[in-house]
C-alpha angles and dihedrals in degrees: 000000000000119000091252089058092058134080108241099225095165092060090045092053094046090051092049091049092047086055088059088058091046092052095045090052092045091056090048093049092050100039109013125243110318118223115324096338116136133159136228107196121186120191141172106259094204094053112123109263099027110130120197137133118284094240089058090050089052091051094043106030095166112017140359132190117215126190124219106197123099106352113046129110141191098014108189123183122204126179093262104024148012131225127204140165116236134177118245117178091342092308122114111227131184116226129189115201124186112219087233091063093058114113097177142006120192133177102189093185089076098022093248124149141164129193123205142183109230108250125220141125126251090252092059095057 
């Protein structure tokens, strides 16, 4: 059976789980973090569409984990990405993170976590 004759369940599941991250961040953008919730989000820094300062790319050439807990500002959630301002070495920096670049999402307050394979086509690399 050729790939075009098969249902791509893996991609469907990855998309559905990325929507969980999207929804959790949307709730946070609208209402703030409820209770003790906080997020550890890891993403591929070289993924197409990631926007972050060059000095952070030099420090984290493949992957970075950011924490959304106490010090984050201006969280905005779009259909395909989120943007947030975080503090690095006492400097506020704006990051844009496509959902397809995320490699893990963890909310340790409720022992919840998801693992992903970054998704992009050969043309995007």
